[in-house]
mmCIF file of the N, C-alpha and C atoms, coordinates in Angstrom:
data_MODEL
# 
_entry.id   MODEL 
# 
loop_
_atom_site.group_PDB 
_atom_site.id 
_atom_site.type_symbol 
_atom_site.label_atom_id 
_atom_site.label_alt_id 
_atom_site.label_comp_id 
_atom_site.label_asym_id 
_atom_site.label_entity_id 
_atom_site.label_seq_id 
_atom_site.pdbx_PDB_ins_code 
_atom_site.Cartn_x 
_atom_site.Cartn_y 
_atom_site.Cartn_z 
_atom_site.occupancy 
_atom_site.B_iso_or_equiv 
_atom_site.pdbx_formal_charge 
_atom_site.auth_seq_id 
_atom_site.auth_comp_id 
_atom_site.auth_asym_id 
_atom_site.auth_atom_id 
_atom_site.pdbx_PDB_model_num 
ATOM 1   N N  . UNK A 1 1  ? -13.776 33.337  -8.676  1.00 0.00 ? 1  UNK A N  1 
ATOM 2   C CA . UNK A 1 1  ? -14.582 32.194  -9.048  1.00 0.00 ? 1  UNK A CA 1 
ATOM 3   C C  . UNK A 1 1  ? -14.083 31.599  -10.361 1.00 0.00 ? 1  UNK A C  1 
ATOM 4   N N  . UNK A 1 2  ? -13.592 32.450  -11.245 1.00 0.00 ? 2  UNK A N  1 
ATOM 5   C CA . UNK A 1 2  ? -13.128 31.992  -12.553 1.00 0.00 ? 2  UNK A CA 1 
ATOM 6   C C  . UNK A 1 2  ? -11.946 31.039  -12.409 1.00 0.00 ? 2  UNK A C  1 
ATOM 7   N N  . UNK A 1 3  ? -11.066 31.337  -11.450 1.00 0.00 ? 3  UNK A N  1 
ATOM 8   C CA . UNK A 1 3  ? -9.889  30.487  -11.244 1.00 0.00 ? 3  UNK A CA 1 
ATOM 9   C C  . UNK A 1 3  ? -10.282 29.100  -10.735 1.00 0.00 ? 3  UNK A C  1 
ATOM 10  N N  . UNK A 1 4  ? -11.318 29.041  -9.916  1.00 0.00 ? 4  UNK A N  1 
ATOM 11  C CA . UNK A 1 4  ? -11.774 27.748  -9.392  1.00 0.00 ? 4  UNK A CA 1 
ATOM 12  C C  . UNK A 1 4  ? -12.305 26.877  -10.525 1.00 0.00 ? 4  UNK A C  1 
ATOM 13  N N  . UNK A 1 5  ? -13.117 27.465  -11.410 1.00 0.00 ? 5  UNK A N  1 
ATOM 14  C CA . UNK A 1 5  ? -13.640 26.701  -12.551 1.00 0.00 ? 5  UNK A CA 1 
ATOM 15  C C  . UNK A 1 5  ? -12.511 26.269  -13.483 1.00 0.00 ? 5  UNK A C  1 
ATOM 16  N N  . UNK A 1 6  ? -11.539 27.153  -13.666 1.00 0.00 ? 6  UNK A N  1 
ATOM 17  C CA . UNK A 1 6  ? -10.392 26.821  -14.515 1.00 0.00 ? 6  UNK A CA 1 
ATOM 18  C C  . UNK A 1 6  ? -9.615  25.649  -13.911 1.00 0.00 ? 6  UNK A C  1 
ATOM 19  N N  . UNK A 1 7  ? -9.441  25.657  -12.589 1.00 0.00 ? 7  UNK A N  1 
ATOM 20  C CA . UNK A 1 7  ? -8.732  24.582  -11.904 1.00 0.00 ? 7  UNK A CA 1 
ATOM 21  C C  . UNK A 1 7  ? -9.421  23.236  -12.142 1.00 0.00 ? 7  UNK A C  1 
ATOM 22  N N  . UNK A 1 8  ? -10.735 23.178  -11.938 1.00 0.00 ? 8  UNK A N  1 
ATOM 23  C CA . UNK A 1 8  ? -11.461 21.920  -12.121 1.00 0.00 ? 8  UNK A CA 1 
ATOM 24  C C  . UNK A 1 8  ? -11.468 21.474  -13.577 1.00 0.00 ? 8  UNK A C  1 
ATOM 25  N N  . UNK A 1 9  ? -11.514 22.423  -14.489 1.00 0.00 ? 9  UNK A N  1 
ATOM 26  C CA . UNK A 1 9  ? -11.465 22.093  -15.910 1.00 0.00 ? 9  UNK A CA 1 
ATOM 27  C C  . UNK A 1 9  ? -10.119 21.466  -16.264 1.00 0.00 ? 9  UNK A C  1 
ATOM 28  N N  . UNK A 1 10 ? -9.037  22.030  -15.727 1.00 0.00 ? 10 UNK A N  1 
ATOM 29  C CA . UNK A 1 10 ? -7.701  21.477  -15.977 1.00 0.00 ? 10 UNK A CA 1 
ATOM 30  C C  . UNK A 1 10 ? -7.535  20.113  -15.313 1.00 0.00 ? 10 UNK A C  1 
ATOM 31  N N  . UNK A 1 11 ? -8.101  19.948  -14.125 1.00 0.00 ? 11 UNK A N  1 
ATOM 32  C CA . UNK A 1 11 ? -8.041  18.638  -13.448 1.00 0.00 ? 11 UNK A CA 1 
ATOM 33  C C  . UNK A 1 11 ? -8.736  17.570  -14.286 1.00 0.00 ? 11 UNK A C  1 
ATOM 34  N N  . UNK A 1 12 ? -9.900  17.893  -14.799 1.00 0.00 ? 12 UNK A N  1 
ATOM 35  C CA . UNK A 1 12 ? -10.636 16.939  -15.631 1.00 0.00 ? 12 UNK A CA 1 
ATOM 36  C C  . UNK A 1 12 ? -9.833  16.602  -16.881 1.00 0.00 ? 12 UNK A C  1 
ATOM 37  N N  . UNK A 1 13 ? -9.184  17.588  -17.469 1.00 0.00 ? 13 UNK A N  1 
ATOM 38  C CA . UNK A 1 13 ? -8.353  17.346  -18.647 1.00 0.00 ? 13 UNK A CA 1 
ATOM 39  C C  . UNK A 1 13 ? -7.180  16.428  -18.352 1.00 0.00 ? 13 UNK A C  1 
ATOM 40  N N  . UNK A 1 14 ? -6.554  16.627  -17.192 1.00 0.00 ? 14 UNK A N  1 
ATOM 41  C CA . UNK A 1 14 ? -5.431  15.767  -16.809 1.00 0.00 ? 14 UNK A CA 1 
ATOM 42  C C  . UNK A 1 14 ? -5.902  14.344  -16.518 1.00 0.00 ? 14 UNK A C  1 
ATOM 43  N N  . UNK A 1 15 ? -7.064  14.201  -15.905 1.00 0.00 ? 15 UNK A N  1 
ATOM 44  C CA . UNK A 1 15 ? -7.575  12.866  -15.605 1.00 0.00 ? 15 UNK A CA 1 
ATOM 45  C C  . UNK A 1 15 ? -7.925  12.084  -16.872 1.00 0.00 ? 15 UNK A C  1 
ATOM 46  N N  . UNK A 1 16 ? -8.242  12.780  -17.947 1.00 0.00 ? 16 UNK A N  1 
ATOM 47  C CA . UNK A 1 16 ? -8.499  12.082  -19.213 1.00 0.00 ? 16 UNK A CA 1 
ATOM 48  C C  . UNK A 1 16 ? -7.215  11.504  -19.798 1.00 0.00 ? 16 UNK A C  1 
ATOM 49  N N  . UNK A 1 17 ? -6.074  12.066  -19.428 1.00 0.00 ? 17 UNK A N  1 
ATOM 50  C CA . UNK A 1 17 ? -4.784  11.597  -19.938 1.00 0.00 ? 17 UNK A CA 1 
ATOM 51  C C  . UNK A 1 17 ? -4.259  10.374  -19.170 1.00 0.00 ? 17 UNK A C  1 
ATOM 52  N N  . UNK A 1 18 ? -4.820  10.108  -18.020 1.00 0.00 ? 18 UNK A N  1 
ATOM 53  C CA . UNK A 1 18 ? -4.335  9.023   -17.155 1.00 0.00 ? 18 UNK A CA 1 
ATOM 54  C C  . UNK A 1 18 ? -4.610  7.671   -17.806 1.00 0.00 ? 18 UNK A C  1 
ATOM 55  N N  . UNK A 1 19 ? -3.613  6.787   -17.743 1.00 0.00 ? 19 UNK A N  1 
ATOM 56  C CA . UNK A 1 19 ? -3.800  5.415   -18.193 1.00 0.00 ? 19 UNK A CA 1 
ATOM 57  C C  . UNK A 1 19 ? -4.183  4.591   -16.967 1.00 0.00 ? 19 UNK A C  1 
ATOM 58  N N  . UNK A 1 20 ? -5.436  4.233   -16.864 1.00 0.00 ? 20 UNK A N  1 
ATOM 59  C CA . UNK A 1 20 ? -5.933  3.519   -15.701 1.00 0.00 ? 20 UNK A CA 1 
ATOM 60  C C  . UNK A 1 20 ? -5.589  2.040   -15.821 1.00 0.00 ? 20 UNK A C  1 
ATOM 61  N N  . UNK A 1 21 ? -5.255  1.381   -14.704 1.00 0.00 ? 21 UNK A N  1 
ATOM 62  C CA . UNK A 1 21 ? -4.930  -0.054  -14.756 1.00 0.00 ? 21 UNK A CA 1 
ATOM 63  C C  . UNK A 1 21 ? -6.172  -0.889  -15.061 1.00 0.00 ? 21 UNK A C  1 
ATOM 64  N N  . UNK A 1 22 ? -5.911  -2.031  -15.660 1.00 0.00 ? 22 UNK A N  1 
ATOM 65  C CA . UNK A 1 22 ? -7.018  -2.947  -15.937 1.00 0.00 ? 22 UNK A CA 1 
ATOM 66  C C  . UNK A 1 22 ? -7.410  -3.667  -14.657 1.00 0.00 ? 22 UNK A C  1 
ATOM 67  N N  . UNK A 1 23 ? -8.531  -4.347  -14.707 1.00 0.00 ? 23 UNK A N  1 
ATOM 68  C CA . UNK A 1 23 ? -9.019  -5.076  -13.532 1.00 0.00 ? 23 UNK A CA 1 
ATOM 69  C C  . UNK A 1 23 ? -8.014  -6.147  -13.102 1.00 0.00 ? 23 UNK A C  1 
ATOM 70  N N  . UNK A 1 24 ? -7.410  -6.839  -14.078 1.00 0.00 ? 24 UNK A N  1 
ATOM 71  C CA . UNK A 1 24 ? -6.451  -7.892  -13.745 1.00 0.00 ? 24 UNK A CA 1 
ATOM 72  C C  . UNK A 1 24 ? -5.170  -7.298  -13.151 1.00 0.00 ? 24 UNK A C  1 
ATOM 73  N N  . UNK A 1 25 ? -4.747  -6.127  -13.626 1.00 0.00 ? 25 UNK A N  1 
ATOM 74  C CA . UNK A 1 25 ? -3.563  -5.479  -13.052 1.00 0.00 ? 25 UNK A CA 1 
ATOM 75  C C  . UNK A 1 25 ? -3.813  -5.077  -11.600 1.00 0.00 ? 25 UNK A C  1 
ATOM 76  N N  . UNK A 1 26 ? -4.993  -4.554  -11.332 1.00 0.00 ? 26 UNK A N  1 
ATOM 77  C CA . UNK A 1 26 ? -5.342  -4.174  -9.962  1.00 0.00 ? 26 UNK A CA 1 
ATOM 78  C C  . UNK A 1 26 ? -5.372  -5.406  -9.068  1.00 0.00 ? 26 UNK A C  1 
ATOM 79  N N  . UNK A 1 27 ? -5.945  -6.492  -9.567  1.00 0.00 ? 27 UNK A N  1 
ATOM 80  C CA . UNK A 1 27 ? -6.024  -7.726  -8.785  1.00 0.00 ? 27 UNK A CA 1 
ATOM 81  C C  . UNK A 1 27 ? -4.623  -8.261  -8.494  1.00 0.00 ? 27 UNK A C  1 
ATOM 82  N N  . UNK A 1 28 ? -3.740  -8.254  -9.492  1.00 0.00 ? 28 UNK A N  1 
ATOM 83  C CA . UNK A 1 28 ? -2.376  -8.742  -9.301  1.00 0.00 ? 28 UNK A CA 1 
ATOM 84  C C  . UNK A 1 28 ? -1.619  -7.887  -8.289  1.00 0.00 ? 28 UNK A C  1 
ATOM 85  N N  . UNK A 1 29 ? -1.744  -6.579  -8.402  1.00 0.00 ? 29 UNK A N  1 
ATOM 86  C CA . UNK A 1 29 ? -1.061  -5.686  -7.468  1.00 0.00 ? 29 UNK A CA 1 
ATOM 87  C C  . UNK A 1 29 ? -1.590  -5.862  -6.050  1.00 0.00 ? 29 UNK A C  1 
ATOM 88  N N  . UNK A 1 30 ? -2.893  -6.023  -5.922  1.00 0.00 ? 30 UNK A N  1 
ATOM 89  C CA . UNK A 1 30 ? -3.491  -6.232  -4.605  1.00 0.00 ? 30 UNK A CA 1 
ATOM 90  C C  . UNK A 1 30 ? -2.999  -7.529  -3.995  1.00 0.00 ? 30 UNK A C  1 
ATOM 91  N N  . UNK A 1 31 ? -2.875  -8.562  -4.822  1.00 0.00 ? 31 UNK A N  1 
ATOM 92  C CA . UNK A 1 31 ? -2.389  -9.853  -4.340  1.00 0.00 ? 31 UNK A CA 1 
ATOM 93  C C  . UNK A 1 31 ? -0.954  -9.733  -3.826  1.00 0.00 ? 31 UNK A C  1 
ATOM 94  N N  . UNK A 1 32 ? -0.112  -9.009  -4.552  1.00 0.00 ? 32 UNK A N  1 
ATOM 95  C CA . UNK A 1 32 ? 1.278   -8.817  -4.137  1.00 0.00 ? 32 UNK A CA 1 
ATOM 96  C C  . UNK A 1 32 ? 1.338   -8.080  -2.809  1.00 0.00 ? 32 UNK A C  1 
ATOM 97  N N  . UNK A 1 33 ? 0.550   -7.030  -2.658  1.00 0.00 ? 33 UNK A N  1 
ATOM 98  C CA . UNK A 1 33 ? 0.538   -6.257  -1.415  1.00 0.00 ? 33 UNK A CA 1 
ATOM 99  C C  . UNK A 1 33 ? 0.040   -7.115  -0.262  1.00 0.00 ? 33 UNK A C  1 
ATOM 100 N N  . UNK A 1 34 ? -1.001  -7.894  -0.485  1.00 0.00 ? 34 UNK A N  1 
ATOM 101 C CA . UNK A 1 34 ? -1.572  -8.739  0.567   1.00 0.00 ? 34 UNK A CA 1 
ATOM 102 C C  . UNK A 1 34 ? -0.561  -9.787  1.027   1.00 0.00 ? 34 UNK A C  1 
ATOM 103 N N  . UNK A 1 35 ? 0.087   -10.464 0.087   1.00 0.00 ? 35 UNK A N  1 
ATOM 104 C CA . UNK A 1 35 ? 1.071   -11.499 0.433   1.00 0.00 ? 35 UNK A CA 1 
ATOM 105 C C  . UNK A 1 35 ? 2.277   -10.878 1.126   1.00 0.00 ? 35 UNK A C  1 
ATOM 106 N N  . UNK A 1 36 ? 2.748   -9.735  0.629   1.00 0.00 ? 36 UNK A N  1 
ATOM 107 C CA . UNK A 1 36 ? 3.885   -9.054  1.256   1.00 0.00 ? 36 UNK A CA 1 
ATOM 108 C C  . UNK A 1 36 ? 3.557   -8.654  2.692   1.00 0.00 ? 36 UNK A C  1 
ATOM 109 N N  . UNK A 1 37 ? 2.350   -8.175  2.908   1.00 0.00 ? 37 UNK A N  1 
ATOM 110 C CA . UNK A 1 37 ? 1.934   -7.776  4.250   1.00 0.00 ? 37 UNK A CA 1 
ATOM 111 C C  . UNK A 1 37 ? 1.923   -8.967  5.195   1.00 0.00 ? 37 UNK A C  1 
ATOM 112 N N  . UNK A 1 38 ? 1.431   -10.092 4.730   1.00 0.00 ? 38 UNK A N  1 
ATOM 113 C CA . UNK A 1 38 ? 1.402   -11.293 5.564   1.00 0.00 ? 38 UNK A CA 1 
ATOM 114 C C  . UNK A 1 38 ? 2.817   -11.762 5.885   1.00 0.00 ? 38 UNK A C  1 
ATOM 115 N N  . UNK A 1 39 ? 3.714   -11.758 4.890   1.00 0.00 ? 39 UNK A N  1 
ATOM 116 C CA . UNK A 1 39 ? 5.094   -12.196 5.104   1.00 0.00 ? 39 UNK A CA 1 
ATOM 117 C C  . UNK A 1 39 ? 5.784   -11.298 6.130   1.00 0.00 ? 39 UNK A C  1 
ATOM 118 N N  . UNK A 1 40 ? 5.643   -9.987  5.993   1.00 0.00 ? 40 UNK A N  1 
ATOM 119 C CA . UNK A 1 40 ? 6.271   -9.060  6.930   1.00 0.00 ? 40 UNK A CA 1 
ATOM 120 C C  . UNK A 1 40 ? 5.679   -9.232  8.326   1.00 0.00 ? 40 UNK A C  1 
ATOM 121 N N  . UNK A 1 41 ? 4.372   -9.430  8.427   1.00 0.00 ? 41 UNK A N  1 
ATOM 122 C CA . UNK A 1 41 ? 3.737   -9.621  9.738   1.00 0.00 ? 41 UNK A CA 1 
ATOM 123 C C  . UNK A 1 41 ? 4.255   -10.882 10.412  1.00 0.00 ? 41 UNK A C  1 
ATOM 124 N N  . UNK A 1 42 ? 4.418   -11.964 9.643   1.00 0.00 ? 42 UNK A N  1 
ATOM 125 C CA . UNK A 1 42 ? 4.935   -13.213 10.215  1.00 0.00 ? 42 UNK A CA 1 
ATOM 126 C C  . UNK A 1 42 ? 6.382   -13.026 10.676  1.00 0.00 ? 42 UNK A C  1 
ATOM 127 N N  . UNK A 1 43 ? 7.197   -12.372 9.849   1.00 0.00 ? 43 UNK A N  1 
ATOM 128 C CA . UNK A 1 43 ? 8.591   -12.148 10.238  1.00 0.00 ? 43 UNK A CA 1 
ATOM 129 C C  . UNK A 1 43 ? 8.695   -11.290 11.488  1.00 0.00 ? 43 UNK A C  1 
ATOM 130 N N  . UNK A 1 44 ? 7.913   -10.230 11.561  1.00 0.00 ? 44 UNK A N  1 
ATOM 131 C CA . UNK A 1 44 ? 7.940   -9.391  12.761  1.00 0.00 ? 44 UNK A CA 1 
ATOM 132 C C  . UNK A 1 44 ? 7.424   -10.146 13.986  1.00 0.00 ? 44 UNK A C  1 
ATOM 133 N N  . UNK A 1 45 ? 6.423   -10.983 13.796  1.00 0.00 ? 45 UNK A N  1 
ATOM 134 C CA . UNK A 1 45 ? 5.924   -11.795 14.901  1.00 0.00 ? 45 UNK A CA 1 
ATOM 135 C C  . UNK A 1 45 ? 6.980   -12.766 15.401  1.00 0.00 ? 45 UNK A C  1 
ATOM 136 N N  . UNK A 1 46 ? 7.710   -13.386 14.466  1.00 0.00 ? 46 UNK A N  1 
ATOM 137 C CA . UNK A 1 46 ? 8.782   -14.304 14.862  1.00 0.00 ? 46 UNK A CA 1 
ATOM 138 C C  . UNK A 1 46 ? 9.910   -13.565 15.588  1.00 0.00 ? 46 UNK A C  1 
ATOM 139 N N  . UNK A 1 47 ? 10.283  -12.401 15.077  1.00 0.00 ? 47 UNK A N  1 
ATOM 140 C CA . UNK A 1 47 ? 11.318  -11.610 15.761  1.00 0.00 ? 47 UNK A CA 1 
ATOM 141 C C  . UNK A 1 47 ? 10.870  -11.207 17.161  1.00 0.00 ? 47 UNK A C  1 
ATOM 142 N N  . UNK A 1 48 ? 9.625   -10.816 17.298  1.00 0.00 ? 48 UNK A N  1 
ATOM 143 C CA . UNK A 1 48 ? 9.098   -10.456 18.609  1.00 0.00 ? 48 UNK A CA 1 
ATOM 144 C C  . UNK A 1 48 ? 9.161   -11.645 19.558  1.00 0.00 ? 48 UNK A C  1 
ATOM 145 N N  . UNK A 1 49 ? 8.783   -12.811 19.060  1.00 0.00 ? 49 UNK A N  1 
ATOM 146 C CA . UNK A 1 49 ? 8.808   -14.016 19.894  1.00 0.00 ? 49 UNK A CA 1 
ATOM 147 C C  . UNK A 1 49 ? 10.243  -14.350 20.303  1.00 0.00 ? 49 UNK A C  1 
ATOM 148 N N  . UNK A 1 50 ? 11.196  -14.266 19.362  1.00 0.00 ? 50 UNK A N  1 
ATOM 149 C CA . UNK A 1 50 ? 12.601  -14.573 19.665  1.00 0.00 ? 50 UNK A CA 1 
ATOM 150 C C  . UNK A 1 50 ? 13.140  -13.609 20.715  1.00 0.00 ? 50 UNK A C  1 
ATOM 151 N N  . UNK A 1 51 ? 12.882  -12.320 20.541  1.00 0.00 ? 51 UNK A N  1 
ATOM 152 C CA . UNK A 1 51 ? 13.374  -11.348 21.514  1.00 0.00 ? 51 UNK A CA 1 
ATOM 153 C C  . UNK A 1 51 ? 12.709  -11.518 22.874  1.00 0.00 ? 51 UNK A C  1 
ATOM 154 N N  . UNK A 1 52 ? 11.447  -11.880 22.887  1.00 0.00 ? 52 UNK A N  1 
ATOM 155 C CA . UNK A 1 52 ? 10.753  -12.114 24.168  1.00 0.00 ? 52 UNK A CA 1 
ATOM 156 C C  . UNK A 1 52 ? 11.352  -13.321 24.878  1.00 0.00 ? 52 UNK A C  1 
ATOM 157 N N  . UNK A 1 53 ? 11.633  -14.383 24.135  1.00 0.00 ? 53 UNK A N  1 
ATOM 158 C CA . UNK A 1 53 ? 12.246  -15.561 24.743  1.00 0.00 ? 53 UNK A CA 1 
ATOM 159 C C  . UNK A 1 53 ? 13.651  -15.238 25.241  1.00 0.00 ? 53 UNK A C  1 
ATOM 160 N N  . UNK A 1 54 ? 14.414  -14.479 24.474  1.00 0.00 ? 54 UNK A N  1 
ATOM 161 C CA . UNK A 1 54 ? 15.761  -14.057 24.909  1.00 0.00 ? 54 UNK A CA 1 
ATOM 162 C C  . UNK A 1 54 ? 15.708  -13.193 26.139  1.00 0.00 ? 54 UNK A C  1 
ATOM 163 N N  . UNK A 1 55 ? 14.761  -12.296 26.211  1.00 0.00 ? 55 UNK A N  1 
ATOM 164 C CA . UNK A 1 55 ? 14.607  -11.428 27.372  1.00 0.00 ? 55 UNK A CA 1 
ATOM 165 C C  . UNK A 1 55 ? 14.244  -12.269 28.594  1.00 0.00 ? 55 UNK A C  1 
ATOM 166 N N  . UNK A 1 56 ? 13.398  -13.277 28.401  1.00 0.00 ? 56 UNK A N  1 
ATOM 167 C CA . UNK A 1 56 ? 12.992  -14.137 29.509  1.00 0.00 ? 56 UNK A CA 1 
ATOM 168 C C  . UNK A 1 56 ? 14.177  -14.932 30.053  1.00 0.00 ? 56 UNK A C  1 
ATOM 169 N N  . UNK A 1 57 ? 15.091  -15.347 29.188  1.00 0.00 ? 57 UNK A N  1 
ATOM 170 C CA . UNK A 1 57 ? 16.263  -16.096 29.619  1.00 0.00 ? 57 UNK A CA 1 
ATOM 171 C C  . UNK A 1 57 ? 17.241  -15.216 30.417  1.00 0.00 ? 57 UNK A C  1 
ATOM 172 N N  . UNK A 1 58 ? 17.358  -13.952 30.022  1.00 0.00 ? 58 UNK A N  1 
ATOM 173 C CA . UNK A 1 58 ? 18.302  -13.038 30.686  1.00 0.00 ? 58 UNK A CA 1 
ATOM 174 C C  . UNK A 1 58 ? 17.748  -12.588 32.018  1.00 0.00 ? 58 UNK A C  1 
ATOM 175 N N  . UNK A 1 59 ? 16.458  -12.263 32.086  1.00 0.00 ? 59 UNK A N  1 
ATOM 176 C CA . UNK A 1 59 ? 15.878  -11.749 33.321  1.00 0.00 ? 59 UNK A CA 1 
ATOM 177 C C  . UNK A 1 59 ? 14.940  -12.748 33.849  1.00 0.00 ? 59 UNK A C  1 
# 
């Protein structure tokens, strides 16, 4: 039991050392991820459409 309490005590100590991002940093990072996801989804959708049209022409 002593080791479990020691583990949680050390975890809490390490979490106090963490530099947490500000609200604006989180918002900016989220925006980048959201836009990147949309761009990749559009590109994959276009590639899928191109390959489907090519497949339709061959067969």
